[in-house]
C-alpha positions as CSV (number, residue, x, y, z in Angstrom):
1,M,110.0,124.3,-40.5
2,V,108.0,122.6,-43.2
3,I,111.3,121.4,-44.8
4,I,112.5,119.9,-41.5
5,Q,109.2,118.1,-41.0
6,D,109.4,116.7,-44.5
7,L,112.9,115.5,-43.9
8,R,111.9,113.9,-40.6
9,T,109.0,112.1,-42.3
10,E,111.1,110.9,-45.2
11,L,113.8,109.6,-43.0
12,L,111.5,107.7,-40.6
13,E,109.5,106.2,-43.5
14,R,112.7,105.0,-45.3
15,L,114.1,103.5,-42.0
16,K,111.2,101.1,-42.1
17,T,112.9,99.3,-45.0
18,E,116.5,100.5,-45.1
19,E,119.3,100.0,-42.7
20,L,121.2,103.2,-43.5
21,V,119.4,106.2,-45.0
22,R,121.1,109.2,-46.6
23,V,119.4,112.3,-48.0
24,P,120.7,115.6,-49.3
25,A,120.4,118.5,-46.9
26,S,121.9,121.8,-45.9
27,E,124.0,122.2,-42.7
28,A,121.2,124.3,-41.2
29,D,118.6,121.7,-41.9
30,Y,120.8,119.0,-40.3
31,L,121.3,121.0,-37.1
32,A,117.6,121.7,-36.9
33,L,116.6,118.1,-37.5
34,A,119.2,116.6,-35.2
35,Q,117.7,118.3,-32.1
36,H,114.5,116.4,-32.4
37,F,115.2,113.2,-34.3
38,P,114.7,110.0,-32.3
39,F,117.8,108.3,-33.8
40,K,121.4,109.2,-34.2
41,V,121.9,111.6,-37.1
42,E,125.2,112.5,-38.8
43,Y,126.2,114.8,-41.6
44,H,128.8,114.4,-44.3
45,Q,129.3,116.0,-47.8
46,S,126.0,117.8,-47.7
47,E,124.0,114.6,-46.8
48,I,122.3,113.5,-43.7
49,Y,123.1,109.9,-42.6
50,T,121.0,108.0,-40.1
51,M,120.1,104.4,-39.1
52,G,117.5,103.0,-36.8
53,L,117.9,101.3,-33.5
54,A,121.4,99.8,-32.8
55,S,121.6,96.1,-32.1
56,F,121.5,94.8,-28.5
57,Y,125.2,93.8,-28.5
58,H,126.2,97.1,-30.1
59,E,124.7,98.9,-27.2
60,L,126.2,96.4,-24.7
61,I,129.7,97.0,-26.0
62,A,129.1,100.8,-25.9
63,A,128.0,100.5,-22.2
64,M,131.0,98.3,-21.3
65,F,133.4,100.7,-23.0
66,T,131.8,103.7,-21.2
67,T,132.2,101.9,-17.9
68,I,135.8,100.9,-18.6
69,L,136.8,104.5,-19.6
70,N,135.0,106.0,-16.6
71,N,136.9,103.6,-14.3
72,L,140.2,104.3,-16.2
73,F,139.8,108.1,-15.7
74,M,138.0,108.0,-12.4
75,D,140.8,109.9,-10.6
76,K,141.6,112.2,-13.4
77,D,139.2,115.2,-13.1
78,D,140.2,116.7,-16.5
79,Y,138.9,113.6,-18.4
80,I,135.2,113.5,-19.3
81,V,133.5,110.4,-20.9
82,L,130.4,111.0,-23.1
83,G,127.9,108.8,-24.8
84,S,126.5,108.7,-28.3
85,N,124.2,111.6,-27.9
86,S,127.1,114.1,-28.0
87,G,128.1,115.4,-31.4
88,V,131.6,116.1,-32.8
89,Q,132.2,118.8,-35.5
90,I,134.8,118.4,-38.1
91,P,135.3,122.0,-39.4
92,K,137.7,121.0,-42.2
93,F,136.4,120.5,-45.7
94,E,132.7,121.5,-46.0
95,G,132.0,120.6,-42.4
96,S,130.9,117.3,-41.0
97,Y,129.0,116.3,-37.8
98,F,129.4,112.9,-36.3
99,M,128.1,111.2,-33.2
100,P,130.7,108.6,-32.0
101,D,129.4,105.8,-29.8
102,V,131.8,107.0,-27.0
103,T,133.8,110.2,-26.7
104,V,136.4,111.3,-24.2
105,V,137.2,115.0,-23.7
106,K,140.4,116.0,-22.0
107,G,140.4,119.5,-20.4
108,E,137.6,122.0,-21.0
109,P,135.2,121.1,-23.8
110,I,135.3,123.5,-26.7
111,F,131.8,123.8,-28.2
112,K,130.6,124.8,-31.6
113,P,129.4,128.4,-31.4
114,N,125.8,128.6,-30.1
115,S,125.8,124.9,-29.0
116,T,126.3,123.0,-25.8
117,A,125.9,119.6,-27.5
118,I,128.5,119.6,-30.3
119,I,132.2,119.6,-29.3
120,T,135.3,120.3,-31.5
121,N,138.1,118.9,-29.3
122,P,137.6,115.2,-28.6
123,Y,140.6,113.4,-27.1
124,L,139.5,109.8,-27.8
125,I,136.7,108.4,-29.9
126,V,135.2,104.9,-30.0
127,E,133.1,103.7,-33.0
128,I,131.3,100.4,-32.8
129,L,130.9,99.1,-36.3
130,S,127.7,97.6,-37.9
131,P,127.1,96.0,-41.3
132,A,125.2,99.2,-42.4
133,T,127.8,101.7,-41.3
134,D,131.1,99.7,-41.6
135,K,132.2,101.3,-44.9
136,F,131.0,104.8,-43.9
137,D,132.9,104.6,-40.6
138,K,136.1,103.4,-42.1
139,E,136.2,105.3,-45.4
140,S,134.5,108.6,-44.5
141,K,134.6,109.2,-40.8
142,L,138.1,107.8,-40.0
143,P,140.1,110.1,-42.3
144,E,138.1,113.2,-41.1
145,Y,138.5,112.3,-37.5
146,K,142.3,112.3,-38.1
147,H,142.1,116.0,-39.0
148,L,141.1,116.9,-35.4
149,Q,144.3,118.1,-33.7
150,S,143.0,117.3,-30.2
151,L,142.2,113.7,-31.1
152,Q,144.8,111.2,-29.8
153,Q,143.2,107.9,-30.3
154,I,140.4,106.3,-32.5
155,I,139.1,102.8,-31.6
156,M,136.9,100.8,-33.9
157,V,135.1,97.7,-32.5
158,N,133.6,94.8,-34.4
159,P,130.5,93.6,-32.4
160,R,130.0,90.5,-34.5
161,R,133.3,88.8,-33.7
162,V,136.4,89.6,-31.7
163,G,138.2,92.4,-33.5
164,I,139.4,95.9,-32.5
165,T,141.5,98.4,-34.4
166,S,143.2,101.2,-32.6
167,Y,144.7,104.3,-34.2
168,I,147.1,106.3,-31.9
169,R,148.5,109.6,-33.0
170,T,152.3,109.7,-32.9
171,E,154.7,112.7,-32.6
172,Q,155.3,112.6,-36.3
173,P,152.9,114.9,-38.3
174,N,150.0,112.9,-40.0
175,T,151.4,109.6,-38.7
176,W,149.2,107.2,-36.7
177,L,150.1,103.9,-35.1
178,N,147.6,101.3,-36.4
179,Q,147.1,98.1,-34.3
180,D,144.7,95.3,-34.8
181,F,143.6,92.9,-32.0
182,Y,141.8,89.6,-32.4
183,D,142.2,87.7,-29.2
184,L,140.3,88.1,-25.9
185,E,143.5,87.8,-24.0
186,E,145.1,90.7,-25.8
187,S,145.2,94.2,-24.4
188,L,145.2,97.5,-26.1
189,L,146.6,100.7,-24.6
190,I,144.3,103.6,-23.8
191,D,146.1,106.7,-22.6
192,G,149.0,104.4,-21.8
193,Q,147.0,101.9,-19.7
194,P,146.2,98.4,-20.8
195,V,142.6,97.3,-21.4
196,T,141.8,93.7,-22.2
197,L,139.5,92.7,-25.1
198,A,137.9,90.3,-22.6
199,S,136.6,93.3,-20.6
200,I,135.3,95.1,-23.6
201,Y,133.5,92.0,-24.9
202,K,132.3,90.8,-21.5
203,K,128.7,89.3,-21.8
204,V,128.7,89.5,-25.6
205,K,127.4,86.4,-27.4
206,F,128.5,86.2,-31.0
207,E,126.1,84.9,-33.5
């Protein structure tokens, strides 16, 4: 327990001056820390990753996306929309734990053993990028997400300007359809249904 308290103290202290903090840790330490840490905590290649409070517009887009998806799947009882406090485990490689901004589960959730907070079968994932996590999301999380056989779509949203990238799994093994959208009048398909960028970015004011 002393190790966990030391990790918590170090992370909170460094977050006062750093946007993204990473520290070496074991998987057990991560799981113990994540239960009580005040910010989102992720784990990759034996390191804990965390950042402080998300920006106002980051959270606005996350809220809008959650509302859109809830409306989209309102009449489909086998779809469940989750927020950023739900974890996703990537068991391949050494094991990673990520906390997407929005997650959709289709069918019954499959949990990591001894957990009701970490799922292993996401159907759709939304990540809202930030200057601190942009590289990590694209270079580390994206390729690992693609190893989840249940996952059918990954959406990455730029909160600083209009820009959305969608990755849709195809019927060909290890082949994804990659589409970029840059106009508010454009629509991307989510589970075969069109969603306009204008609805996703509604009320967002770009700096």
